[in-house]
TORKOL-4160 file (C-alpha; in steps of 0.2 Angstrom, whole numbers, padded with zeros to 4 digits, m for minus):
94
<pt num="1" X="m0063" Y="m0029" Z="0043"/>
<pt num="2" X="m0056" Y="m0015" Z="0035"/>
<pt num="3" X="m0062" Y="m0006" Z="0021"/>
<pt num="4" X="m0050" Y="0002" Z="0008"/>
<pt num="5" X="m0047" Y="0015" Z="m0001"/>
<pt num="6" X="m0035" Y="0023" Z="m0016"/>
<pt num="7" X="m0027" Y="0040" Z="m0012"/>
<pt num="8" X="m0030" Y="0050" Z="m0031"/>
<pt num="9" X="m0012" Y="0047" Z="m0035"/>
<pt num="10" X="m0011" Y="0027" Z="m0031"/>
<pt num="11" X="m0027" Y="0026" Z="m0042"/>
<pt num="12" X="m0015" Y="0034" Z="m0056"/>
<pt num="13" X="m0003" Y="0024" Z="m0051"/>
<pt num="14" X="m0014" Y="0010" Z="m0054"/>
<pt num="15" X="m0023" Y="0013" Z="m0071"/>
<pt num="16" X="m0004" Y="0012" Z="m0079"/>
<pt num="17" X="m0002" Y="m0004" Z="m0074"/>
<pt num="18" X="m0004" Y="m0023" Z="m0082"/>
<pt num="19" X="m0021" Y="m0030" Z="m0082"/>
<pt num="20" X="m0011" Y="m0044" Z="m0075"/>
<pt num="21" X="m0006" Y="m0035" Z="m0061"/>
<pt num="22" X="m0018" Y="m0025" Z="m0058"/>
<pt num="23" X="m0028" Y="m0044" Z="m0056"/>
<pt num="24" X="m0013" Y="m0049" Z="m0043"/>
<pt num="25" X="m0015" Y="m0032" Z="m0033"/>
<pt num="26" X="m0032" Y="m0033" Z="m0032"/>
<pt num="27" X="m0030" Y="m0047" Z="m0022"/>
<pt num="28" X="m0020" Y="m0042" Z="m0010"/>
<pt num="29" X="m0031" Y="m0028" Z="m0005"/>
<pt num="30" X="m0045" Y="m0042" Z="m0002"/>
<pt num="31" X="m0032" Y="m0052" Z="0011"/>
<pt num="32" X="m0029" Y="m0033" Z="0017"/>
<pt num="33" X="m0049" Y="m0028" Z="0019"/>
<pt num="34" X="m0049" Y="m0045" Z="0031"/>
<pt num="35" X="m0032" Y="m0044" Z="0043"/>
<pt num="36" X="m0017" Y="m0030" Z="0036"/>
<pt num="37" X="m0008" Y="m0037" Z="0053"/>
<pt num="38" X="m0008" Y="m0059" Z="0046"/>
<pt num="39" X="m0002" Y="m0055" Z="0028"/>
<pt num="40" X="0016" Y="m0060" Z="0026"/>
<pt num="41" X="0021" Y="m0047" Z="0016"/>
<pt num="42" X="0016" Y="m0032" Z="0027"/>
<pt num="43" X="0027" Y="m0022" Z="0039"/>
<pt num="44" X="0027" Y="m0004" Z="0044"/>
<pt num="45" X="0037" Y="0012" Z="0039"/>
<pt num="46" X="0047" Y="0021" Z="0051"/>
<pt num="47" X="0047" Y="0038" Z="0056"/>
<pt num="48" X="0028" Y="0035" Z="0053"/>
<pt num="49" X="0011" Y="0037" Z="0062"/>
<pt num="50" X="0002" Y="0027" Z="0054"/>
<pt num="51" X="0011" Y="0022" Z="0036"/>
<pt num="52" X="0013" Y="0005" Z="0029"/>
<pt num="53" X="0020" Y="m0006" Z="0017"/>
<pt num="54" X="0013" Y="m0022" Z="0007"/>
<pt num="55" X="0028" Y="m0029" Z="m0002"/>
<pt num="56" X="0022" Y="m0038" Z="m0020"/>
<pt num="57" X="0039" Y="m0044" Z="m0031"/>
<pt num="58" X="0050" Y="m0029" Z="m0031"/>
<pt num="59" X="0034" Y="m0020" Z="m0033"/>
<pt num="60" X="0027" Y="m0009" Z="m0015"/>
<pt num="61" X="0010" Y="m0001" Z="m0011"/>
<pt num="62" X="0011" Y="0011" Z="0001"/>
<pt num="63" X="m0005" Y="0014" Z="0016"/>
<pt num="64" X="m0008" Y="0021" Z="0032"/>
<pt num="65" X="m0020" Y="0009" Z="0042"/>
<pt num="66" X="m0033" Y="0018" Z="0051"/>
<pt num="67" X="m0036" Y="0005" Z="0068"/>
<pt num="68" X="m0049" Y="0014" Z="0075"/>
<pt num="69" X="m0059" Y="0020" Z="0057"/>
<pt num="70" X="m0056" Y="m0002" Z="0049"/>
<pt num="71" X="m0050" Y="0009" Z="0033"/>
<pt num="72" X="m0035" Y="0007" Z="0025"/>
<pt num="73" X="m0031" Y="0023" Z="0010"/>
<pt num="74" X="m0018" Y="0014" Z="m0003"/>
<pt num="75" X="m0005" Y="0033" Z="m0007"/>
<pt num="76" X="0006" Y="0028" Z="m0016"/>
<pt num="77" X="0011" Y="0011" Z="m0029"/>
<pt num="78" X="0028" Y="0009" Z="m0037"/>
<pt num="79" X="0041" Y="m0001" Z="m0041"/>
<pt num="80" X="0056" Y="m0004" Z="m0030"/>
<pt num="81" X="0074" Y="0001" Z="m0037"/>
<pt num="82" X="0081" Y="0005" Z="m0017"/>
<pt num="83" X="0080" Y="0013" Z="0000"/>
<pt num="84" X="0077" Y="0029" Z="m0005"/>
<pt num="85" X="0062" Y="0025" Z="m0014"/>
<pt num="86" X="0054" Y="0027" Z="0003"/>
<pt num="87" X="0061" Y="0042" Z="0008"/>
<pt num="88" X="0056" Y="0052" Z="m0010"/>
<pt num="89" X="0037" Y="0046" Z="m0004"/>
<pt num="90" X="0037" Y="0050" Z="0014"/>
<pt num="91" X="0029" Y="0068" Z="0012"/>
<pt num="92" X="0016" Y="0052" Z="0006"/>
<pt num="93" X="0014" Y="0048" Z="0023"/>
<pt num="94" X="0010" Y="0062" Z="0035"/>
């Protein structure tokens, strides 16, 4: 079982969201805790060492996966508008 942590940046973004969306994200975080690899909406990010993304409609959750420590760090939460969204956030994943 993995432990999920939210970085300060992602925490600030999380606070801005509606209560309904917060609850949906929280439910997805619980699913990630059990097995992040079996979640159907997760995908590994190219050109990153530990970067993954979770899709929830048009919302994206970027997270870093630390397998040995059994830890997931939620790095960013954003509304996807285009591919450049990932390029802007790549520095958060290193």
